[in-house]
C-alpha positions as CSV (number, residue, x, y, z in Angstrom):
1,M,23.5,23.7,-5.0
2,A,21.2,21.3,-3.1
3,I,18.0,22.8,-1.7
4,G,18.4,20.9,1.5
5,L,14.7,20.3,2.0
6,K,14.0,19.5,5.7
7,T,11.2,17.1,6.6
8,P,10.5,14.5,9.2
9,G,9.0,12.2,6.6
10,L,5.9,11.3,4.7
11,H,2.7,13.2,5.3
12,H,0.5,11.3,2.8
13,L,0.5,9.3,-0.4
14,S,-2.4,9.2,-2.8
15,L,-3.3,6.3,-5.0
16,R,-5.8,6.0,-7.9
17,S,-8.2,3.0,-7.9
18,T,-10.4,1.5,-10.5
19,D,-13.1,0.7,-7.9
20,L,-13.1,2.8,-4.7
21,E,-15.5,0.5,-2.8
22,R,-13.4,-2.6,-3.6
23,S,-10.3,-0.7,-2.4
24,R,-12.1,0.3,0.8
25,G,-12.9,-3.4,1.4
26,F,-9.3,-4.2,1.0
27,Y,-7.6,-1.4,3.0
28,V,-10.2,-1.0,5.7
29,G,-12.1,-4.3,5.7
30,L,-9.2,-6.7,5.2
31,L,-6.1,-4.9,6.3
32,G,-7.9,-3.0,9.1
33,F,-6.5,0.5,8.5
34,P,-8.6,3.1,10.3
35,V,-10.6,5.6,8.2
36,V,-9.5,9.2,8.8
37,M,-11.9,10.8,6.3
38,E,-14.3,9.7,3.6
39,V,-16.0,11.9,1.1
40,P,-17.4,11.1,-2.3
41,G,-14.5,9.9,-4.5
42,L,-11.9,9.8,-1.7
43,L,-11.0,7.5,1.1
44,L,-8.3,8.6,3.6
45,F,-6.9,6.0,6.0
46,A,-3.9,5.9,8.4
47,A,-1.1,3.4,8.4
48,G,0.8,4.4,11.5
49,S,1.6,8.1,11.3
50,A,1.3,8.1,7.4
51,L,-1.9,9.0,5.7
52,F,-3.0,7.3,2.5
53,G,-5.6,8.6,0.1
54,V,-7.4,6.4,-2.4
55,R,-9.3,8.1,-5.1
56,G,-11.8,6.4,-7.4
57,P,-11.5,6.6,-11.2
58,D,-11.8,10.0,-12.8
59,Q,-13.3,10.9,-16.1
60,A,-9.7,11.2,-17.4
61,T,-8.9,7.7,-16.2
62,P,-8.5,5.5,-19.4
63,A,-11.0,2.6,-19.6
64,G,-9.4,-0.6,-18.7
65,D,-6.4,1.1,-17.1
66,G,-4.3,-0.8,-14.6
67,F,-1.3,-0.4,-12.4
68,D,2.1,-1.3,-13.9
69,P,5.1,-1.1,-11.6
70,F,7.4,-0.9,-14.6
71,R,6.0,2.4,-15.9
72,V,7.5,5.6,-14.6
73,G,5.9,6.5,-11.3
74,L,5.0,4.4,-8.3
75,D,6.9,1.1,-8.0
76,H,5.6,0.0,-4.6
77,V,4.8,1.2,-1.1
78,A,6.6,-0.3,2.0
79,L,5.2,-0.2,5.5
80,V,7.5,-0.7,8.5
81,C,7.2,-4.0,10.5
82,E,8.9,-4.1,13.9
83,D,8.2,-7.7,14.9
84,E,9.1,-11.0,13.1
85,A,6.1,-12.8,14.5
86,E,3.8,-10.0,13.2
87,L,5.5,-10.3,9.8
88,E,4.8,-14.1,9.7
89,R,1.2,-13.6,11.0
90,V,0.3,-11.0,8.3
91,A,1.8,-13.1,5.5
92,R,-0.3,-16.1,6.7
93,E,-3.5,-13.9,7.0
94,L,-3.0,-12.3,3.5
95,A,-2.6,-15.8,1.9
96,A,-5.6,-17.1,3.8
97,A,-7.7,-14.2,2.5
98,G,-6.7,-15.1,-1.1
99,V,-4.4,-12.0,-1.5
100,W,-1.4,-12.5,-3.8
101,T,1.8,-12.5,-1.8
102,T,5.4,-13.4,-2.2
103,G,5.4,-15.1,1.2
104,V,8.0,-14.0,3.6
105,K,11.3,-13.3,1.8
106,T,14.6,-11.7,2.5
107,D,15.7,-8.6,0.5
108,E,19.1,-9.7,-0.7
109,A,20.3,-6.1,-1.1
110,L,19.5,-5.0,2.5
111,G,19.2,-8.4,4.3
112,K,15.8,-7.5,5.6
113,R,12.7,-9.8,5.7
114,Y,9.4,-8.7,4.2
115,V,6.2,-9.9,2.6
116,A,5.1,-8.3,-0.6
117,F,1.4,-8.3,-1.6
118,K,-0.9,-6.5,-4.1
119,D,-4.1,-4.5,-3.6
120,P,-7.1,-5.2,-5.9
121,D,-5.7,-2.8,-8.5
122,G,-2.3,-4.7,-8.5
123,I,-0.5,-1.9,-6.6
124,K,2.4,-3.7,-4.8
125,W,2.8,-3.2,-1.1
126,E,5.5,-4.5,1.2
127,Y,5.4,-5.1,5.0
128,Y,9.1,-4.7,5.7
129,M,11.2,-5.3,8.8
130,A,12.8,-2.2,10.3
C-alpha cells in the first residue's frame, strides 16, 4: 500500500561543490540568487520558494571528484520559467558570460522550451517553461 506522502513541494536541495567560493560566484554573483544564509562550508540561496544549499568539499570527498549525470543520483535541476522573453534573455546572458548552455531548445517529450546550462562543477541546470 502506498504511503500517500502529502507535501506542497520542494523545501531544499543540497549540492556538493569542489570549490565553494567559485560556486558562490556562479550562483550569487552571476545568476543573482539571494543568499539566505552563509556559514563556513555552506551557502544557502533561494530560487523562488525553493532553497538550495551548496556545501564545499569534505574530507571524504575523493580528490579529483566531479559531477557525472550518468551515475546514480542527481541528473539535473530544473527551475520554472514563466516568460518566453525571460527564457531568451537568460540564455543570451549565460552564453555572454561564457557559461556552457544548450541554447534555447524544445523538450521533445513535453513540448516545452528550456535552456540547459552547467555550474562550475558541471551540475546541469535547466530554466524550463511552465
